[in-house]
Every structure is written in C-alpha cells, then in structure tokens.
C-alpha positions in Angstrom: -95.6 87.7 -6.7 -98.3 86.2 -9.0 -98.1 86.9 -12.6 -100.9 88.7 -14.3 -102.3 85.7 -16.3 -102.4 83.5 -13.2 -104.2 86.3 -11.3 -106.7 86.7 -14.2 -107.3 82.9 -14.1 -108.1 83.0 -10.4 -110.4 85.9 -10.9 -112.2 84.2 -13.8 -112.7 81.0 -11.7 -114.1 83.0 -8.8 -116.5 85.0 -11.0 -117.6 81.7 -12.7 -118.2 80.1 -9.3 -120.2 83.1 -8.1 -122.2 83.2 -11.3 -122.9 79.5 -11.0 -124.1 79.8 -7.4 -126.4 82.7 -8.3 -127.9 80.8 -11.3 -128.4 77.7 -9.2 -130.3 79.7 -6.6 -132.5 81.3 -9.3 -133.2 77.9 -10.8 -134.2 76.6 -7.4 -136.6 79.6 -6.9 -138.2 78.9 -10.2 -138.7 75.2 -9.5 -140.3 76.1 -6.1 -142.7 78.5 -7.8 -143.6 75.9 -10.3 -144.1 73.2 -7.7 -146.4 75.6 -5.8 -148.3 76.4 -8.9 -149.0 72.6 -9.4 -150.1 72.2 -5.8 -152.4 75.2 -6.1 -153.8 73.8 -9.4 -154.8 70.6 -7.5 -156.5 72.6 -4.8 -158.4 74.7 -7.3 -159.4 71.7 -9.4 -160.7 70.0 -6.3 -162.7 73.2 -5.6 -164.4 73.0 -8.9 -162.5 75.4 -11.1 -161.5 74.3 -14.6 -159.4 76.8 -16.5 -157.2 78.3 -13.8 -155.7 74.9 -12.8 -155.0 74.1 -16.5 -153.2 77.5 -16.7 -151.2 76.8 -13.6 -150.2 73.3 -14.7 -149.0 74.7 -18.0 -146.9 77.2 -16.0 -145.6 74.4 -13.8 -144.1 72.6 -16.7 -143.0 75.7 -18.6 -145.5 75.4 -21.4 -146.0 79.0 -22.3 -147.8 78.3 -25.5 -150.2 76.1 -23.6 -150.8 78.9 -21.2 -151.7 81.2 -24.0 -154.1 78.6 -25.5 -155.7 78.0 -22.1 -156.3 81.8 -21.7 -157.7 82.1 -25.2 -160.0 79.1 -24.7 -161.2 80.4 -21.3 -161.8 83.9 -22.8 -163.9 82.5 -25.6 -166.0 80.3 -23.3 -166.5 83.1 -20.7 -167.7 85.6 -23.3 -170.9 83.7 -23.2 -172.6 84.8 -19.9 -174.7 81.7 -19.7 -171.6 79.4 -19.8 -169.8 81.6 -17.3 -172.7 81.4 -14.9 -172.8 77.6 -15.3 -169.1 77.3 -14.5 -169.5 79.6 -11.5 -172.5 77.6 -10.2 -170.6 74.3 -10.6 -167.7 75.6 -8.6 -169.9 77.1 -5.9 -171.9 73.8 -5.6 -168.6 71.8 -5.1 -167.4 74.2 -2.5 -170.8 74.1 -0.6 -170.8 70.3 -0.8 -167.3 70.2 0.6 -168.2 72.6 3.4 -171.4 70.6 4.2 -169.3 67.4 4.4 -166.9 69.0 6.9 -169.8 70.2 9.1 -171.3 66.7 9.5 
C-alpha cells in the first residue's frame, strides 16, 4: 500500500497539472479575445472611426491605462457637439464612399 506522503505527492502533482491546464485554456481565451479586438479595430478604422479602434488596440495589448486615456480623450472631444458631428460625418462619408465603390 502507498504511504501517505507518496499519495499526497501524487495528488499535488495531479492538482497542479489540472490547474496548469485550466490556466492555459484561460490564457488562450484571453489571447483570442485580444486578437479579435485588434481585427475589429482595423475594420472600424477602415470605416472611419477614430477613438474606438484606439481603445480596442489598447485592450489588445493589455494597456489598461491607455484605454482610460483614450476614453477620457474621446469624452472631452465629444462634449463639443460640433466636433462630434464632424467625426460622425467623416465616418458616414467613408462608409458611403466604400458602398459606392462596391456598387460600381
């Protein structure tokens, strides 16, 4: 029969292996979310948006302080209705131009 220290050692190794597997899966999930955020940032930037892609790129590299700065900068700029309208018009113009190019 196995002694108690040997049995405890086997249990510890099994628990460590299961914990490692769990953490590896979680890390892979996080990496996939960050890759998706970077892909979405490229699509949104191509669509004419400015601040959302910056935010997503910061998230993609794990720069949480950069995310906060981007949110703050966007909030300050969007407080001015004229600037917000200009940004919106610019994005709409890019989308309409892309749609028109597809129709031709």
